mmCIF file as Biopython writes it, N, C-alpha, C and O atoms, coordinates in Angstrom:
data_model
#
loop_
_atom_site.group_PDB
_atom_site.id
_atom_site.type_symbol
_atom_site.label_atom_id
_atom_site.label_alt_id
_atom_site.label_comp_id
_atom_site.label_asym_id
_atom_site.label_entity_id
_atom_site.label_seq_id
_atom_site.pdbx_PDB_ins_code
_atom_site.Cartn_x
_atom_site.Cartn_y
_atom_site.Cartn_z
_atom_site.occupancy
_atom_site.B_iso_or_equiv
_atom_site.auth_seq_id
_atom_site.auth_asym_id
_atom_site.pdbx_PDB_model_num
ATOM 1   N N  . UNK A ? 1  ? -148.158 158.086 32.809 1.0 0.0 1  A 1 
ATOM 2   C CA . UNK A ? 1  ? -148.012 159.390 32.163 1.0 0.0 1  A 1 
ATOM 3   C C  . UNK A ? 1  ? -146.401 159.515 31.728 1.0 0.0 1  A 1 
ATOM 4   O O  . UNK A ? 1  ? -145.476 159.232 32.490 1.0 0.0 1  A 1 
ATOM 5   N N  . UNK A ? 2  ? -146.253 159.972 30.419 1.0 0.0 2  A 1 
ATOM 6   C CA . UNK A ? 2  ? -144.884 160.042 29.794 1.0 0.0 2  A 1 
ATOM 7   C C  . UNK A ? 2  ? -144.884 161.643 29.699 1.0 0.0 2  A 1 
ATOM 8   O O  . UNK A ? 2  ? -145.753 162.477 29.445 1.0 0.0 2  A 1 
ATOM 9   N N  . UNK A ? 3  ? -143.571 161.696 30.005 1.0 0.0 3  A 1 
ATOM 10  C CA . UNK A ? 3  ? -143.217 163.532 30.073 1.0 0.0 3  A 1 
ATOM 11  C C  . UNK A ? 3  ? -142.206 163.568 28.884 1.0 0.0 3  A 1 
ATOM 12  O O  . UNK A ? 3  ? -141.321 162.719 28.778 1.0 0.0 3  A 1 
ATOM 13  N N  . UNK A ? 4  ? -142.367 164.526 28.046 1.0 0.0 4  A 1 
ATOM 14  C CA . UNK A ? 4  ? -141.456 164.478 26.932 1.0 0.0 4  A 1 
ATOM 15  C C  . UNK A ? 4  ? -140.458 165.697 26.869 1.0 0.0 4  A 1 
ATOM 16  O O  . UNK A ? 4  ? -141.007 166.776 27.090 1.0 0.0 4  A 1 
ATOM 17  N N  . UNK A ? 5  ? -139.159 165.745 26.622 1.0 0.0 5  A 1 
ATOM 18  C CA . UNK A ? 5  ? -138.257 166.928 26.777 1.0 0.0 5  A 1 
ATOM 19  C C  . UNK A ? 5  ? -137.696 166.817 25.586 1.0 0.0 5  A 1 
ATOM 20  O O  . UNK A ? 5  ? -137.193 165.767 25.185 1.0 0.0 5  A 1 
ATOM 21  N N  . UNK A ? 6  ? -137.746 168.117 24.790 1.0 0.0 6  A 1 
ATOM 22  C CA . UNK A ? 6  ? -137.417 168.206 23.347 1.0 0.0 6  A 1 
ATOM 23  C C  . UNK A ? 6  ? -136.582 169.600 23.232 1.0 0.0 6  A 1 
ATOM 24  O O  . UNK A ? 6  ? -136.917 170.660 23.760 1.0 0.0 6  A 1 
ATOM 25  N N  . UNK A ? 7  ? -135.295 169.356 22.342 1.0 0.0 7  A 1 
ATOM 26  C CA . UNK A ? 7  ? -135.034 170.389 21.925 1.0 0.0 7  A 1 
ATOM 27  C C  . UNK A ? 7  ? -134.033 170.095 20.578 1.0 0.0 7  A 1 
ATOM 28  O O  . UNK A ? 7  ? -133.086 169.309 20.605 1.0 0.0 7  A 1 
ATOM 29  N N  . UNK A ? 8  ? -134.394 170.792 19.546 1.0 0.0 8  A 1 
ATOM 30  C CA . UNK A ? 8  ? -133.934 170.414 18.342 1.0 0.0 8  A 1 
ATOM 31  C C  . UNK A ? 8  ? -134.241 169.316 17.801 1.0 0.0 8  A 1 
ATOM 32  O O  . UNK A ? 8  ? -135.447 169.103 17.676 1.0 0.0 8  A 1 
ATOM 33  N N  . UNK A ? 9  ? -133.402 168.411 17.374 1.0 0.0 9  A 1 
ATOM 34  C CA . UNK A ? 9  ? -133.753 166.862 16.946 1.0 0.0 9  A 1 
ATOM 35  C C  . UNK A ? 9  ? -133.543 165.780 17.865 1.0 0.0 9  A 1 
ATOM 36  O O  . UNK A ? 9  ? -133.506 164.580 17.591 1.0 0.0 9  A 1 
ATOM 37  N N  . UNK A ? 10 ? -133.386 166.427 19.183 1.0 0.0 10 A 1 
ATOM 38  C CA . UNK A ? 10 ? -133.309 165.563 20.336 1.0 0.0 10 A 1 
ATOM 39  C C  . UNK A ? 10 ? -134.418 165.429 21.369 1.0 0.0 10 A 1 
ATOM 40  O O  . UNK A ? 10 ? -134.781 166.401 22.032 1.0 0.0 10 A 1 
ATOM 41  N N  . UNK A ? 11 ? -134.911 164.311 21.492 1.0 0.0 11 A 1 
ATOM 42  C CA . UNK A ? 11 ? -136.155 163.990 22.297 1.0 0.0 11 A 1 
ATOM 43  C C  . UNK A ? 11 ? -135.983 163.143 23.446 1.0 0.0 11 A 1 
ATOM 44  O O  . UNK A ? 11 ? -135.601 162.041 23.052 1.0 0.0 11 A 1 
ATOM 45  N N  . UNK A ? 12 ? -136.083 163.175 24.519 1.0 0.0 12 A 1 
ATOM 46  C CA . UNK A ? 12 ? -136.054 162.541 25.812 1.0 0.0 12 A 1 
ATOM 47  C C  . UNK A ? 12 ? -137.400 162.213 26.279 1.0 0.0 12 A 1 
ATOM 48  O O  . UNK A ? 12 ? -138.170 163.173 26.319 1.0 0.0 12 A 1 
ATOM 49  N N  . UNK A ? 13 ? -137.954 160.851 26.712 1.0 0.0 13 A 1 
ATOM 50  C CA . UNK A ? 13 ? -138.910 160.859 27.052 1.0 0.0 13 A 1 
ATOM 51  C C  . UNK A ? 13 ? -138.988 159.877 28.607 1.0 0.0 13 A 1 
ATOM 52  O O  . UNK A ? 13 ? -138.537 158.740 28.749 1.0 0.0 13 A 1 
ATOM 53  N N  . UNK A ? 14 ? -139.493 160.477 29.353 1.0 0.0 14 A 1 
ATOM 54  C CA . UNK A ? 14 ? -139.489 159.682 30.647 1.0 0.0 14 A 1 
ATOM 55  C C  . UNK A ? 14 ? -140.795 159.113 31.070 1.0 0.0 14 A 1 
ATOM 56  O O  . UNK A ? 14 ? -141.731 159.911 31.107 1.0 0.0 14 A 1 
ATOM 57  N N  . UNK A ? 15 ? -141.016 157.934 31.381 1.0 0.0 15 A 1 
ATOM 58  C CA . UNK A ? 15 ? -142.412 157.471 31.643 1.0 0.0 15 A 1 
ATOM 59  C C  . UNK A ? 15 ? -142.511 157.446 33.313 1.0 0.0 15 A 1 
ATOM 60  O O  . UNK A ? 15 ? -141.960 156.649 34.073 1.0 0.0 15 A 1 
ATOM 61  N N  . UNK A ? 16 ? -143.189 158.315 33.570 1.0 0.0 16 A 1 
ATOM 62  C CA . UNK A ? 16 ? -143.362 158.594 35.041 1.0 0.0 16 A 1 
ATOM 63  C C  . UNK A ? 16 ? -144.275 157.550 35.888 1.0 0.0 16 A 1 
ATOM 64  O O  . UNK A ? 16 ? -144.501 157.576 37.098 1.0 0.0 16 A 1 
ATOM 65  N N  . UNK A ? 17 ? -144.648 156.802 35.103 1.0 0.0 17 A 1 
ATOM 66  C CA . UNK A ? 17 ? -145.418 155.399 35.979 1.0 0.0 17 A 1 
ATOM 67  C C  . UNK A ? 17 ? -144.450 154.397 36.118 1.0 0.0 17 A 1 
ATOM 68  O O  . UNK A ? 17 ? -144.655 153.530 36.968 1.0 0.0 17 A 1 
ATOM 69  N N  . UNK A ? 18 ? -143.175 154.344 35.267 1.0 0.0 18 A 1 
ATOM 70  C CA . UNK A ? 18 ? -142.095 153.452 35.446 1.0 0.0 18 A 1 
ATOM 71  C C  . UNK A ? 18 ? -140.946 154.134 36.371 1.0 0.0 18 A 1 
ATOM 72  O O  . UNK A ? 18 ? -140.205 153.425 37.053 1.0 0.0 18 A 1 
ATOM 73  N N  . UNK A ? 19 ? -140.854 155.359 36.357 1.0 0.0 19 A 1 
ATOM 74  C CA . UNK A ? 19 ? -139.602 155.905 37.059 1.0 0.0 19 A 1 
ATOM 75  C C  . UNK A ? 19 ? -139.968 155.937 38.470 1.0 0.0 19 A 1 
ATOM 76  O O  . UNK A ? 19 ? -141.011 156.391 38.942 1.0 0.0 19 A 1 
ATOM 77  N N  . UNK A ? 20 ? -138.821 155.310 39.195 1.0 0.0 20 A 1 
ATOM 78  C CA . UNK A ? 20 ? -139.056 155.410 40.728 1.0 0.0 20 A 1 
ATOM 79  C C  . UNK A ? 20 ? -138.055 156.423 41.403 1.0 0.0 20 A 1 
ATOM 80  O O  . UNK A ? 20 ? -137.882 156.360 42.620 1.0 0.0 20 A 1 
ATOM 81  N N  . UNK A ? 21 ? -137.482 157.230 40.740 1.0 0.0 21 A 1 
ATOM 82  C CA . UNK A ? 21 ? -136.570 157.975 41.151 1.0 0.0 21 A 1 
ATOM 83  C C  . UNK A ? 21 ? -135.213 157.620 41.691 1.0 0.0 21 A 1 
ATOM 84  O O  . UNK A ? 21 ? -134.648 158.250 42.585 1.0 0.0 21 A 1 
ATOM 85  N N  . UNK A ? 22 ? -134.786 156.676 41.144 1.0 0.0 22 A 1 
ATOM 86  C CA . UNK A ? 22 ? -133.418 155.754 41.810 1.0 0.0 22 A 1 
ATOM 87  C C  . UNK A ? 22 ? -132.300 156.980 41.550 1.0 0.0 22 A 1 
ATOM 88  O O  . UNK A ? 22 ? -131.414 157.150 42.387 1.0 0.0 22 A 1 
ATOM 89  N N  . UNK A ? 23 ? -132.377 157.811 40.374 1.0 0.0 23 A 1 
ATOM 90  C CA . UNK A ? 23 ? -131.293 158.563 40.436 1.0 0.0 23 A 1 
ATOM 91  C C  . UNK A ? 23 ? -129.955 158.269 39.400 1.0 0.0 23 A 1 
ATOM 92  O O  . UNK A ? 23 ? -129.073 159.066 39.081 1.0 0.0 23 A 1 
ATOM 93  N N  . UNK A ? 24 ? -130.123 156.860 39.000 1.0 0.0 24 A 1 
ATOM 94  C CA . UNK A ? 24 ? -129.374 156.277 38.283 1.0 0.0 24 A 1 
ATOM 95  C C  . UNK A ? 24 ? -128.784 157.192 36.799 1.0 0.0 24 A 1 
ATOM 96  O O  . UNK A ? 24 ? -127.631 157.254 36.374 1.0 0.0 24 A 1 
ATOM 97  N N  . UNK A ? 25 ? -129.940 157.783 36.290 1.0 0.0 25 A 1 
ATOM 98  C CA . UNK A ? 25 ? -129.717 158.691 34.926 1.0 0.0 25 A 1 
ATOM 99  C C  . UNK A ? 25 ? -129.024 159.945 35.438 1.0 0.0 25 A 1 
ATOM 100 O O  . UNK A ? 25 ? -128.275 160.563 34.682 1.0 0.0 25 A 1 
ATOM 101 N N  . UNK A ? 26 ? -129.254 160.380 36.782 1.0 0.0 26 A 1 
ATOM 102 C CA . UNK A ? 26 ? -128.527 161.485 37.197 1.0 0.0 26 A 1 
ATOM 103 C C  . UNK A ? 26 ? -126.962 161.374 37.306 1.0 0.0 26 A 1 
ATOM 104 O O  . UNK A ? 26 ? -126.124 162.218 36.988 1.0 0.0 26 A 1 
ATOM 105 N N  . UNK A ? 27 ? -126.812 160.343 37.742 1.0 0.0 27 A 1 
ATOM 106 C CA . UNK A ? 27 ? -125.175 159.795 38.005 1.0 0.0 27 A 1 
ATOM 107 C C  . UNK A ? 27 ? -124.681 159.524 36.665 1.0 0.0 27 A 1 
ATOM 108 O O  . UNK A ? 27 ? -123.618 159.958 36.219 1.0 0.0 27 A 1 
ATOM 109 N N  . UNK A ? 28 ? -125.528 158.767 36.032 1.0 0.0 28 A 1 
ATOM 110 C CA . UNK A ? 28 ? -124.610 158.322 34.613 1.0 0.0 28 A 1 
ATOM 111 C C  . UNK A ? 28 ? -124.353 159.172 33.575 1.0 0.0 28 A 1 
ATOM 112 O O  . UNK A ? 28 ? -123.411 158.965 32.809 1.0 0.0 28 A 1 
ATOM 113 N N  . UNK A ? 29 ? -125.267 160.335 33.438 1.0 0.0 29 A 1 
ATOM 114 C CA . UNK A ? 29 ? -124.957 161.451 32.250 1.0 0.0 29 A 1 
ATOM 115 C C  . UNK A ? 29 ? -123.798 162.222 32.617 1.0 0.0 29 A 1 
ATOM 116 O O  . UNK A ? 29 ? -123.609 162.774 33.701 1.0 0.0 29 A 1 
ATOM 117 N N  . UNK A ? 30 ? -123.028 162.210 31.599 1.0 0.0 30 A 1 
ATOM 118 C CA . UNK A ? 30 ? -121.837 162.859 31.881 1.0 0.0 30 A 1 
ATOM 119 C C  . UNK A ? 30 ? -121.728 164.274 31.618 1.0 0.0 30 A 1 
ATOM 120 O O  . UNK A ? 30 ? -120.672 164.886 31.781 1.0 0.0 30 A 1 
ATOM 121 N N  . UNK A ? 31 ? -122.991 164.903 31.141 1.0 0.0 31 A 1 
ATOM 122 C CA . UNK A ? 31 ? -123.239 166.342 30.889 1.0 0.0 31 A 1 
ATOM 123 C C  . UNK A ? 31 ? -124.185 166.793 31.655 1.0 0.0 31 A 1 
ATOM 124 O O  . UNK A ? 31 ? -124.690 167.895 31.439 1.0 0.0 31 A 1 
ATOM 125 N N  . UNK A ? 32 ? -124.603 165.932 32.764 1.0 0.0 32 A 1 
ATOM 126 C CA . UNK A ? 32 ? -125.421 166.388 33.733 1.0 0.0 32 A 1 
ATOM 127 C C  . UNK A ? 32 ? -126.896 167.031 33.164 1.0 0.0 32 A 1 
ATOM 128 O O  . UNK A ? 32 ? -127.249 168.168 33.478 1.0 0.0 32 A 1 
ATOM 129 N N  . UNK A ? 33 ? -127.603 166.255 32.396 1.0 0.0 33 A 1 
ATOM 130 C CA . UNK A ? 33 ? -128.748 166.646 31.828 1.0 0.0 33 A 1 
ATOM 131 C C  . UNK A ? 33 ? -129.829 166.515 32.907 1.0 0.0 33 A 1 
ATOM 132 O O  . UNK A ? 33 ? -130.680 167.400 32.991 1.0 0.0 33 A 1 
ATOM 133 N N  . UNK A ? 34 ? -129.848 165.421 33.770 1.0 0.0 34 A 1 
ATOM 134 C CA . UNK A ? 34 ? -130.819 164.974 34.308 1.0 0.0 34 A 1 
ATOM 135 C C  . UNK A ? 34 ? -130.563 165.527 35.804 1.0 0.0 34 A 1 
ATOM 136 O O  . UNK A ? 34 ? -129.455 165.728 36.301 1.0 0.0 34 A 1 
ATOM 137 N N  . UNK A ? 35 ? -131.936 165.750 36.476 1.0 0.0 35 A 1 
ATOM 138 C CA . UNK A ? 35 ? -131.971 166.025 37.807 1.0 0.0 35 A 1 
ATOM 139 C C  . UNK A ? 35 ? -133.514 165.232 38.177 1.0 0.0 35 A 1 
ATOM 140 O O  . UNK A ? 35 ? -134.349 164.843 37.361 1.0 0.0 35 A 1 
ATOM 141 N N  . UNK A ? 36 ? -133.574 165.132 39.889 1.0 0.0 36 A 1 
ATOM 142 C CA . UNK A ? 36 ? -134.675 164.613 40.311 1.0 0.0 36 A 1 
ATOM 143 C C  . UNK A ? 36 ? -135.607 165.828 40.710 1.0 0.0 36 A 1 
ATOM 144 O O  . UNK A ? 36 ? -135.217 166.882 41.210 1.0 0.0 36 A 1 
ATOM 145 N N  . UNK A ? 37 ? -136.738 165.533 40.439 1.0 0.0 37 A 1 
ATOM 146 C CA . UNK A ? 37 ? -137.932 166.912 41.061 1.0 0.0 37 A 1 
ATOM 147 C C  . UNK A ? 37 ? -139.130 166.014 41.531 1.0 0.0 37 A 1 
ATOM 148 O O  . UNK A ? 37 ? -139.777 165.321 40.746 1.0 0.0 37 A 1 
ATOM 149 N N  . UNK A ? 38 ? -139.337 166.075 42.698 1.0 0.0 38 A 1 
ATOM 150 C CA . UNK A ? 38 ? -140.245 165.431 43.278 1.0 0.0 38 A 1 
ATOM 151 C C  . UNK A ? 38 ? -140.253 164.079 43.080 1.0 0.0 38 A 1 
ATOM 152 O O  . UNK A ? 38 ? -141.331 163.572 42.768 1.0 0.0 38 A 1 
ATOM 153 N N  . UNK A ? 39 ? -139.110 163.254 43.213 1.0 0.0 39 A 1 
ATOM 154 C CA . UNK A ? 39 ? -138.906 161.977 42.954 1.0 0.0 39 A 1 
ATOM 155 C C  . UNK A ? 39 ? -138.838 161.500 41.687 1.0 0.0 39 A 1 
ATOM 156 O O  . UNK A ? 39 ? -138.612 160.295 41.570 1.0 0.0 39 A 1 
ATOM 157 N N  . UNK A ? 40 ? -139.002 162.258 40.559 1.0 0.0 40 A 1 
ATOM 158 C CA . UNK A ? 40 ? -138.839 161.821 39.268 1.0 0.0 40 A 1 
ATOM 159 C C  . UNK A ? 40 ? -137.819 162.440 38.396 1.0 0.0 40 A 1 
ATOM 160 O O  . UNK A ? 40 ? -137.366 163.573 38.561 1.0 0.0 40 A 1 
ATOM 161 N N  . UNK A ? 41 ? -137.547 161.763 37.623 1.0 0.0 41 A 1 
ATOM 162 C CA . UNK A ? 41 ? -136.317 162.368 36.422 1.0 0.0 41 A 1 
ATOM 163 C C  . UNK A ? 41 ? -137.023 163.328 35.627 1.0 0.0 41 A 1 
ATOM 164 O O  . UNK A ? 41 ? -138.147 163.189 35.144 1.0 0.0 41 A 1 
ATOM 165 N N  . UNK A ? 42 ? -136.060 164.573 35.511 1.0 0.0 42 A 1 
ATOM 166 C CA . UNK A ? 42 ? -136.450 165.551 34.561 1.0 0.0 42 A 1 
ATOM 167 C C  . UNK A ? 42 ? -135.044 165.765 33.616 1.0 0.0 42 A 1 
ATOM 168 O O  . UNK A ? 42 ? -133.911 165.576 34.059 1.0 0.0 42 A 1 
ATOM 169 N N  . UNK A ? 43 ? -135.254 166.061 32.668 1.0 0.0 43 A 1 
ATOM 170 C CA . UNK A ? 43 ? -134.416 166.330 31.413 1.0 0.0 43 A 1 
ATOM 171 C C  . UNK A ? 43 ? -134.278 167.759 31.444 1.0 0.0 43 A 1 
ATOM 172 O O  . UNK A ? 43 ? -135.310 168.390 31.216 1.0 0.0 43 A 1 
ATOM 173 N N  . UNK A ? 44 ? -133.234 168.401 31.676 1.0 0.0 44 A 1 
ATOM 174 C CA . UNK A ? 44 ? -133.040 169.857 31.399 1.0 0.0 44 A 1 
ATOM 175 C C  . UNK A ? 44 ? -131.696 170.064 30.735 1.0 0.0 44 A 1 
ATOM 176 O O  . UNK A ? 44 ? -130.839 169.186 30.837 1.0 0.0 44 A 1 
ATOM 177 N N  . UNK A ? 45 ? -131.474 171.130 30.090 1.0 0.0 45 A 1 
ATOM 178 C CA . UNK A ? 45 ? -130.607 171.262 29.270 1.0 0.0 45 A 1 
ATOM 179 C C  . UNK A ? 45 ? -130.151 170.314 28.188 1.0 0.0 45 A 1 
ATOM 180 O O  . UNK A ? 45 ? -128.980 169.963 28.043 1.0 0.0 45 A 1 
ATOM 181 N N  . UNK A ? 46 ? -131.158 169.931 27.447 1.0 0.0 46 A 1 
ATOM 182 C CA . UNK A ? 46 ? -130.928 168.960 26.573 1.0 0.0 46 A 1 
ATOM 183 C C  . UNK A ? 46 ? -129.952 169.479 25.445 1.0 0.0 46 A 1 
ATOM 184 O O  . UNK A ? 46 ? -129.188 168.701 24.873 1.0 0.0 46 A 1 
ATOM 185 N N  . UNK A ? 47 ? -130.006 170.790 25.157 1.0 0.0 47 A 1 
ATOM 186 C CA . UNK A ? 47 ? -128.976 171.082 24.182 1.0 0.0 47 A 1 
ATOM 187 C C  . UNK A ? 47 ? -127.315 170.685 24.428 1.0 0.0 47 A 1 
ATOM 188 O O  . UNK A ? 47 ? -126.411 170.729 23.593 1.0 0.0 47 A 1 
ATOM 189 N N  . UNK A ? 48 ? -127.260 170.373 25.555 1.0 0.0 48 A 1 
ATOM 190 C CA . UNK A ? 48 ? -125.848 169.866 26.015 1.0 0.0 48 A 1 
ATOM 191 C C  . UNK A ? 48 ? -125.611 168.410 25.918 1.0 0.0 48 A 1 
ATOM 192 O O  . UNK A ? 48 ? -124.545 167.834 26.137 1.0 0.0 48 A 1 
ATOM 193 N N  . UNK A ? 49 ? -126.746 167.882 25.560 1.0 0.0 49 A 1 
ATOM 194 C CA . UNK A ? 49 ? -126.872 166.074 25.245 1.0 0.0 49 A 1 
ATOM 195 C C  . UNK A ? 49 ? -125.782 165.911 24.236 1.0 0.0 49 A 1 
ATOM 196 O O  . UNK A ? 49 ? -125.557 166.655 23.281 1.0 0.0 49 A 1 
ATOM 197 N N  . UNK A ? 50 ? -125.053 164.684 24.635 1.0 0.0 50 A 1 
ATOM 198 C CA . UNK A ? 50 ? -123.899 164.365 23.588 1.0 0.0 50 A 1 
ATOM 199 C C  . UNK A ? 50 ? -124.654 162.914 22.968 1.0 0.0 50 A 1 
ATOM 200 O O  . UNK A ? 50 ? -124.061 162.315 22.070 1.0 0.0 50 A 1 
ATOM 201 N N  . UNK A ? 51 ? -125.586 162.537 23.330 1.0 0.0 51 A 1 
ATOM 202 C CA . UNK A ? 51 ? -126.486 161.486 22.805 1.0 0.0 51 A 1 
ATOM 203 C C  . UNK A ? 51 ? -125.598 160.122 23.021 1.0 0.0 51 A 1 
ATOM 204 O O  . UNK A ? 51 ? -125.301 159.414 22.059 1.0 0.0 51 A 1 
ATOM 205 N N  . UNK A ? 52 ? -125.225 159.831 24.280 1.0 0.0 52 A 1 
ATOM 206 C CA . UNK A ? 52 ? -124.205 158.815 24.606 1.0 0.0 52 A 1 
ATOM 207 C C  . UNK A ? 52 ? -125.239 157.589 24.932 1.0 0.0 52 A 1 
ATOM 208 O O  . UNK A ? 52 ? -124.967 156.406 24.723 1.0 0.0 52 A 1 
ATOM 209 N N  . UNK A ? 53 ? -126.231 157.976 25.373 1.0 0.0 53 A 1 
ATOM 210 C CA . UNK A ? 53 ? -127.253 156.857 25.688 1.0 0.0 53 A 1 
ATOM 211 C C  . UNK A ? 53 ? -127.314 156.343 27.101 1.0 0.0 53 A 1 
ATOM 212 O O  . UNK A ? 53 ? -128.162 155.525 27.456 1.0 0.0 53 A 1 
ATOM 213 N N  . UNK A ? 54 ? -126.359 156.861 27.931 1.0 0.0 54 A 1 
ATOM 214 C CA . UNK A ? 54 ? -125.857 156.057 29.327 1.0 0.0 54 A 1 
ATOM 215 C C  . UNK A ? 54 ? -127.408 156.284 30.049 1.0 0.0 54 A 1 
ATOM 216 O O  . UNK A ? 54 ? -127.786 155.470 30.891 1.0 0.0 54 A 1 
ATOM 217 N N  . UNK A ? 55 ? -128.299 157.485 29.645 1.0 0.0 55 A 1 
ATOM 218 C CA . UNK A ? 55 ? -129.252 157.350 30.555 1.0 0.0 55 A 1 
ATOM 219 C C  . UNK A ? 55 ? -130.384 156.448 30.338 1.0 0.0 55 A 1 
ATOM 220 O O  . UNK A ? 55 ? -131.187 156.275 31.255 1.0 0.0 55 A 1 
ATOM 221 N N  . UNK A ? 56 ? -130.525 155.860 29.220 1.0 0.0 56 A 1 
ATOM 222 C CA . UNK A ? 56 ? -131.245 154.667 28.716 1.0 0.0 56 A 1 
ATOM 223 C C  . UNK A ? 56 ? -130.808 153.588 29.254 1.0 0.0 56 A 1 
ATOM 224 O O  . UNK A ? 56 ? -131.559 152.839 29.879 1.0 0.0 56 A 1 
ATOM 225 N N  . UNK A ? 57 ? -129.424 153.336 29.072 1.0 0.0 57 A 1 
ATOM 226 C CA . UNK A ? 57 ? -128.746 152.027 29.650 1.0 0.0 57 A 1 
ATOM 227 C C  . UNK A ? 57 ? -128.602 151.902 30.884 1.0 0.0 57 A 1 
ATOM 228 O O  . UNK A ? 57 ? -128.531 150.750 31.311 1.0 0.0 57 A 1 
ATOM 229 N N  . UNK A ? 58 ? -128.522 152.914 31.742 1.0 0.0 58 A 1 
ATOM 230 C CA . UNK A ? 58 ? -128.596 152.658 33.172 1.0 0.0 58 A 1 
ATOM 231 C C  . UNK A ? 58 ? -129.693 152.772 33.868 1.0 0.0 58 A 1 
ATOM 232 O O  . UNK A ? 58 ? -129.624 152.390 35.036 1.0 0.0 58 A 1 
ATOM 233 N N  . UNK A ? 59 ? -131.027 153.329 33.362 1.0 0.0 59 A 1 
ATOM 234 C CA . UNK A ? 59 ? -132.186 153.294 34.186 1.0 0.0 59 A 1 
ATOM 235 C C  . UNK A ? 59 ? -132.471 151.671 34.390 1.0 0.0 59 A 1 
ATOM 236 O O  . UNK A ? 59 ? -132.351 150.871 33.462 1.0 0.0 59 A 1 
ATOM 237 N N  . UNK A ? 60 ? -132.839 151.323 35.646 1.0 0.0 60 A 1 
ATOM 238 C CA . UNK A ? 60 ? -133.122 150.171 35.947 1.0 0.0 60 A 1 
ATOM 239 C C  . UNK A ? 60 ? -134.587 149.828 36.018 1.0 0.0 60 A 1 
ATOM 240 O O  . UNK A ? 60 ? -134.941 148.680 36.287 1.0 0.0 60 A 1 
ATOM 241 N N  . UNK A ? 61 ? -135.481 150.838 35.775 1.0 0.0 61 A 1 
ATOM 242 C CA . UNK A ? 61 ? -136.814 150.466 35.396 1.0 0.0 61 A 1 
ATOM 243 C C  . UNK A ? 61 ? -137.178 150.790 33.995 1.0 0.0 61 A 1 
ATOM 244 O O  . UNK A ? 61 ? -138.393 150.751 33.802 1.0 0.0 61 A 1 
ATOM 245 N N  . UNK A ? 62 ? -136.535 151.064 33.083 1.0 0.0 62 A 1 
ATOM 246 C CA . UNK A ? 62 ? -136.679 151.106 31.621 1.0 0.0 62 A 1 
ATOM 247 C C  . UNK A ? 62 ? -137.628 152.379 31.355 1.0 0.0 62 A 1 
ATOM 248 O O  . UNK A ? 62 ? -138.481 152.387 30.468 1.0 0.0 62 A 1 
ATOM 249 N N  . UNK A ? 63 ? -137.419 153.273 32.081 1.0 0.0 63 A 1 
ATOM 250 C CA . UNK A ? 63 ? -138.454 154.480 32.077 1.0 0.0 63 A 1 
ATOM 251 C C  . UNK A ? 63 ? -137.905 155.560 31.135 1.0 0.0 63 A 1 
ATOM 252 O O  . UNK A ? 63 ? -138.574 156.593 31.101 1.0 0.0 63 A 1 
ATOM 253 N N  . UNK A ? 64 ? -136.817 155.512 30.372 1.0 0.0 64 A 1 
ATOM 254 C CA . UNK A ? 64 ? -136.025 156.608 29.861 1.0 0.0 64 A 1 
ATOM 255 C C  . UNK A ? 64 ? -136.184 156.130 28.238 1.0 0.0 64 A 1 
ATOM 256 O O  . UNK A ? 64 ? -135.770 155.020 27.902 1.0 0.0 64 A 1 
ATOM 257 N N  . UNK A ? 65 ? -136.758 156.965 27.347 1.0 0.0 65 A 1 
ATOM 258 C CA . UNK A ? 65 ? -136.388 156.688 25.978 1.0 0.0 65 A 1 
ATOM 259 C C  . UNK A ? 65 ? -135.646 157.695 25.436 1.0 0.0 65 A 1 
ATOM 260 O O  . UNK A ? 65 ? -135.820 158.788 25.974 1.0 0.0 65 A 1 
ATOM 261 N N  . UNK A ? 66 ? -134.815 157.652 24.467 1.0 0.0 66 A 1 
ATOM 262 C CA . UNK A ? 66 ? -134.110 158.795 23.848 1.0 0.0 66 A 1 
ATOM 263 C C  . UNK A ? 66 ? -134.155 158.491 22.441 1.0 0.0 66 A 1 
ATOM 264 O O  . UNK A ? 66 ? -133.978 157.348 22.020 1.0 0.0 66 A 1 
ATOM 265 N N  . UNK A ? 67 ? -134.441 159.713 21.531 1.0 0.0 67 A 1 
ATOM 266 C CA . UNK A ? 67 ? -134.361 159.604 19.972 1.0 0.0 67 A 1 
ATOM 267 C C  . UNK A ? 67 ? -133.203 158.951 19.460 1.0 0.0 67 A 1 
ATOM 268 O O  . UNK A ? 67 ? -133.258 158.172 18.508 1.0 0.0 67 A 1 
ATOM 269 N N  . UNK A ? 68 ? -132.212 159.231 20.033 1.0 0.0 68 A 1 
ATOM 270 C CA . UNK A ? 68 ? -130.752 158.681 19.509 1.0 0.0 68 A 1 
ATOM 271 C C  . UNK A ? 68 ? -130.471 157.486 19.876 1.0 0.0 68 A 1 
ATOM 272 O O  . UNK A ? 68 ? -129.461 156.994 19.373 1.0 0.0 68 A 1 
ATOM 273 N N  . UNK A ? 69 ? -131.232 156.697 20.811 1.0 0.0 69 A 1 
ATOM 274 C CA . UNK A ? 69 ? -130.740 155.307 21.144 1.0 0.0 69 A 1 
ATOM 275 C C  . UNK A ? 69 ? -131.654 154.274 20.646 1.0 0.0 69 A 1 
ATOM 276 O O  . UNK A ? 69 ? -131.401 153.084 20.833 1.0 0.0 69 A 1 
#
């Protein structure tokens, strides 16, 4: 199951079948967009996203897609 988070031109998709809740995205994101909820990554405050792609690049399970990356 993929969960899509969208605000404006930015869309972040997290594939919950791939996400293992390692939290790499939480620590890598410089503007704290991600948090873990029930062991899965959730993108919040997308308007704060600086489109650096750290979340995509750091996820060891390739569970995150970002419209800018």
